C-alpha positions in Angstrom: -6.4 -123.2 -16.1 -4.4 -126.4 -16.0 -4.8 -128.2 -12.6 -1.6 -129.1 -10.9 -0.8 -132.4 -9.1 2.4 -134.1 -7.9 3.9 -137.1 -6.4 6.0 -136.5 -3.2 8.7 -138.8 -1.9 12.4 -139.4 -1.2 13.8 -140.7 -3.5 11.5 -139.6 -6.3 13.5 -139.2 -9.5 12.7 -142.8 -10.5 8.9 -142.3 -10.3 6.9 -143.0 -13.4 3.8 -141.4 -12.0 4.1 -138.2 -14.1 4.2 -140.4 -17.3 1.2 -142.4 -16.1 -1.0 -139.4 -15.3 0.0 -137.7 -18.5 -1.2 -140.7 -20.4 -4.4 -140.8 -18.4 -4.9 -137.1 -19.1 -4.5 -137.6 -22.9 -6.8 -140.6 -22.9 -9.6 -138.8 -20.9 -8.9 -135.3 -22.3 -8.3 -133.8 -18.8 -6.2 -130.6 -18.5 -3.7 -131.4 -15.8 0.1 -131.1 -15.0 1.7 -133.7 -12.8 5.2 -133.3 -11.4 7.7 -135.0 -9.1 8.5 -133.3 -5.7 11.5 -134.3 -3.6 10.9 -133.8 0.1 13.8 -133.9 2.5 13.6 -136.0 5.6 11.5 -133.9 8.1 10.4 -131.7 5.2 7.2 -133.4 4.1 4.7 -131.0 5.7 6.6 -128.0 4.2 6.7 -129.6 0.8 2.9 -130.1 0.9 2.2 -126.6 2.2 4.4 -125.0 -0.5 2.7 -127.0 -3.2 -0.7 -126.0 -2.0 0.3 -122.4 -1.7 1.3 -122.3 -5.4 -2.0 -123.8 -6.6 -1.5 -127.5 -6.2 -4.8 -129.4 -6.3 -3.6 -132.8 -4.9 -0.7 -135.1 -4.5 0.3 -138.8 -4.4 2.6 -139.8 -1.6 5.3 -142.4 -1.7 8.2 -143.8 0.4 8.8 -142.7 3.2 6.0 -140.3 3.9 2.7 -142.3 3.8 2.3 -142.2 7.6 3.0 -138.5 7.7 0.5 -137.9 5.0 -2.2 -139.6 7.1 -1.3 -137.5 10.1 -1.3 -134.2 8.1 -4.9 -134.7 6.7 -8.0 -132.9 8.0 -10.2 -135.7 6.7 -9.4 -139.3 6.1 -11.2 -142.0 4.2 -12.1 -145.4 5.8 -9.3 -147.0 3.7 -6.7 -144.6 5.0 -8.1 -144.8 8.6 -7.8 -148.6 8.5 -4.3 -148.5 7.2 -3.3 -145.5 9.3 -1.4 -144.4 6.2 -2.2 -142.4 3.1 -0.8 -142.2 -0.5 -3.4 -139.7 -1.8 -4.1 -136.2 -0.8 -6.8 -133.8 -2.2 -6.7 -130.1 -1.5 -10.1 -128.4 -1.5 -11.6 -125.4 0.3 -8.6 -125.1 2.6 -8.7 -128.7 3.8 -6.7 -131.8 3.1 -8.5 -135.1 2.5 -6.4 -138.3 2.6 -7.1 -141.7 1.1 -5.2 -144.9 0.4 -5.4 -146.4 -3.1 -2.5 -148.9 -2.7 -4.7 -151.8 -1.7 -7.1 -151.3 -4.6 -4.2 -151.0 -7.0 -2.5 -154.2 -5.8 -5.7 -156.3 -5.9 -6.7 -155.0 -9.4 -3.2 -155.9 -10.7 -3.2 -159.4 -9.3 -6.8 -160.3 -9.9 -7.4 -158.3 -13.1 -4.1 -157.9 -15.0 -2.6 -161.2 -13.8 -5.9 -163.0 -13.7 -5.4 -164.8 -10.3 -7.7 -165.5 -7.4 -6.2 -165.5 -3.9 -9.0 -167.3 -2.2 -7.5 -170.1 0.0 -3.9 -169.0 -0.7 -1.1 -168.8 1.8 0.2 -165.2 1.6 3.3 -163.7 3.0 3.5 -160.0 3.3 7.0 -158.6 4.0 7.2 -155.3 5.8 5.2 -153.6 8.5 5.3 -149.9 7.5 2.9 -147.7 5.5 3.1 -149.8 2.3 2.2 -153.0 4.2 -0.6 -151.3 6.2 -2.0 -149.9 3.0 -2.6 -153.3 1.4 -3.3 -155.6 4.3 -7.0 -155.2 4.5 -7.4 -155.4 0.7 -5.5 -158.7 0.8 -7.7 -160.1 3.7 -10.8 -159.2 1.7 -9.6 -161.8 -0.9 -10.0 -164.5 1.7 -6.6 -166.1 1.8 -6.3 -169.1 4.1 -3.2 -167.6 5.8 -1.8 -164.2 5.8 1.6 -163.9 7.6 3.3 -160.5 8.1 7.1 -160.8 8.4 9.4 -158.0 9.5 13.0 -157.6 10.8 11.5 -156.1 14.0 9.1 -158.8 15.0 7.2 -156.5 17.4 6.0 -154.4 14.4 4.8 -157.5 12.6 3.0 -158.7 15.6 1.4 -155.3 16.2 0.2 -155.1 12.7 -1.3 -158.6 12.7 -3.0 -157.9 16.1 -4.4 -154.6 14.8 -6.3 -156.4 12.0 -6.9 -159.9 13.4 -10.5 -159.2 14.4 -11.4 -156.8 11.5 -14.5 -157.9 9.6 -12.4 -158.3 6.4 -10.3 -161.0 8.1 -13.1 -163.5 7.9 -11.7 -167.0 8.5 -8.1 -166.0 7.4 -5.4 -166.9 9.9 -3.3 -163.7 10.5 0.0 -163.8 12.2 3.3 -161.9 12.6 6.8 -163.5 12.4 10.5 -162.7 12.1 12.2 -163.6 8.9 14.1 -166.5 10.5 10.9 -167.9 11.9 9.6 -168.4 8.3 11.8 -171.5 7.9 9.6 -174.5 7.2 6.6 -172.3 6.0 5.5 -172.3 2.3 3.5 -169.6 0.6 1.6 -169.3 -2.7 2.1 -165.5 -2.8 5.1 -163.6 -1.4 4.7 -159.8 -1.5 7.7 -157.5 -0.8 6.2 -154.3 0.8 9.6 -153.2 2.1 11.9 -150.6 0.5 14.7 -153.2 0.2 14.7 -153.1 -3.6 15.4 -149.4 -3.5 18.6 -150.1 -1.6 19.6 -153.1 -3.7 19.2 -155.8 -1.1 16.6 -158.5 -0.9 14.9 -159.3 2.5 16.6 -162.1 4.4 14.2 -164.9 3.4 15.1 -168.4 4.4 15.1 -171.0 1.6 11.9 -172.9 0.9 9.3 -170.2 1.5 8.1 -170.2 -2.2 5.6 -173.1 -2.7 5.3 -174.8 -6.1 3.6 -172.5 -8.6 4.0 -169.5 -6.3 3.9 -165.8 -7.3 6.6 -163.4 -6.1 5.3 -159.8 -6.2 7.6 -156.8 -5.5 5.7 -153.6 -4.9 8.8 -151.8 -6.2 9.8 -151.8 -9.9 12.8 -151.1 -11.9 14.8 -152.2 -15.0 15.1 -155.9 -15.1 14.4 -158.0 -12.0 14.5 -156.3 -8.6 16.8 -157.9 -6.0 13.8 -159.6 -4.4 12.5 -161.0 -7.6 16.0 -162.3 -8.5 16.1 -164.0 -5.1 12.6 -165.4 -5.6 13.5 -166.8 -9.1 16.6 -168.5 -7.6 14.5 -170.0 -4.9 11.9 -171.5 -7.3 9.1 -169.0 -7.6 7.3 -169.8 -10.8 5.7 -166.4 -11.5 7.3 -163.0 -11.0 5.7 -159.6 -11.0 7.0 -156.1 -10.1 5.0 -153.2 -8.9 4.5 -151.4 -12.2 1.0 -152.8 -12.7 0.0 -151.9 -9.1 1.5 -148.4 -9.6 -0.7 -147.8 -12.7 -3.8 -149.2 -11.0 -3.4 -147.2 -7.8 -2.8 -144.1 -10.0 -6.0 -144.8 -11.9 -7.9 -144.9 -8.6 -6.2 -141.5 -7.6 -7.1 -140.1 -11.0 -10.7 -141.1 -10.6 -10.9 -139.6 -7.1 -9.5 -136.3 -8.4 -11.1 -136.0 -11.8 -14.3 -138.2 -11.6 -13.4 -140.3 -14.6 -11.7 -143.8 -14.6 -9.0 -144.3 -17.2 -8.1 -147.5 -19.0 -5.0 -149.0 -17.4 -3.9 -151.8 -19.8 -2.7 -149.4 -22.6 -0.6 -147.4 -20.0 0.9 -150.6 -18.5 1.9 -151.7 -22.0 3.3 -148.3 -22.9 5.6 -148.3 -19.8 6.6 -151.9 -20.4 7.6 -151.2 -23.9 9.7 -148.2 -22.8 
């Protein structure tokens, strides 16, 4: 029988995850079906339960349900526990196991596909929700000199920074939380948009000058052409631009491996989607 998986979110029609997993399945000769599921606000638990009841084997979880996915699980991986957020669910023997593959996907895209090392970098992570929590420890493990969390609500940025300041992954990295207007005068080698602003067509309110010479602007969202954040970054002097398509494929490959026990090749799939 064909094993069924899905990605659950709101909005979800834009998601390329079904194409990605179909490509992985062809490449590795796995018999799976992977669909998009739209969950209404407040309807995430019901969507998961309905999918399980009709034979679903597992699901990826995207905006805005990653915190709910973590709370729903019977078992959580250390990655999900550290992030207090999950983007991966596996249904087995009546139990739900949660993991978080976002951090692994981001790091593999930046260090593998883009060929960059973040050691000693000044890194700005925008956002303090599930997406930011999912990648923060993975970023710290790359040993940046500075990792600053910025958020419209500064209390959330400070809370996130404090939660991870003394984690073993932090090493000698300086971790702090700021409001956007407090970033004036600071310069970063890597600026990551982990907010949902690009979905709504508006860039975060970054002050001018945050992009250092030779900097990389990385949007965890993706779309046709430049996202609003990447367009802003380009206008403010960011040298390198990357959207979240590579991260999406890499985190999907991690999910595929956890479900199926085989790790697919990602570069051909990234190229396929770029060509489309």
